[in-house]
N, C-alpha and C positions, 0 to 999 in steps of 0.2 A: 764858614768851610762848606758845612754841610749839602749847601747848594753841590757845588763843583762836584761829589760825585754821584749827584741822581742822574737818571735816566730821563731825557725828554719825554719818553711817552712809555708809558709800564708797559710790557711781555702783555698780559690777556685784553688789552685795549687794543690789538693792532689786527687785522685781519691772517688769513692766512694770506694769502698771496705773501700782507707785507712782511708777514715770521719767513716766508718764503726765503724773500728778496734777499733781506738782513743776513739766515743761513748764505745762500748764495755769497756777497758782498765779502763775510765772511771769510769764506773759503778761498776767496780769489785773493783776498790777504795778505790771507796764511799763507798761504801757494809763495807771492810776491817774497811777504817775511821769509821765508826756506830757502827759496833761490839767490834772496839779497846771504840771506849767512852763508849757504855752503859758499859764495863769491868770497866775502871777508874771512870764512880761513882759512883758501887758497891762500893768501894775501897777511894769514898772522903773523906776529911775531910769538915767539916763544913763550912768551906771557898767555899771553893769548886762545889758547891754541884750543885750552881747555873750557874758557867762556866758550866758545863756536861751536864746541862738540855736546858742551850739554843745552846750549839755542836749540841747533842742529834735530839733537834729539828730542828736545818740545815739541819744537815745528811739528817735527812728522808725525805724535803723534795727535795734535793739536787734527794735523790734516786728518787726519785718519777719524780719528771722533770725526766731522766733521762730514767728512766722506759717507761713514756709516750712517751720520743724521738723512742727510738727504736723500738718501736712500732707501731708507727706511719710508722717507716721507713719500717714497714715489716720484720721486722729481726729475726731469729729465729733461740738460739743457743743452743747445747746442753750441757754434762758439761764436753765434751770432750772437745768439742772447749776453754769452762770457762777456764779448766785445763791446756791446749797449750797457750792461753795468758797470764792467768796469770806465766804461767811458763819463758814466753820470757820473762818480765814485768821484774821476780826476773832475768832473767841473764841482758835483759838489766841494770839494778840498777847497777851489780859487775863493 
């Protein structure tokens, strides 16, 4: 059971480029999750409104945190790079 929660690769063993790429992937995923939470909130029934409200607040905080980390590292990302990373991420999911 312990093996289920272990990372495949330790963070210390990653290069700076790999760390940056993982950070960017996390930001893109968090933004997608935030967008989905906003859409779900619009169609939520009364019992789920609080749930989506808290989820949106948490995801906004996560996006803000990751964005600050990206700026601190000095990463500049153009639209082409974001598309390339998003495509590679969807290929990995298959």
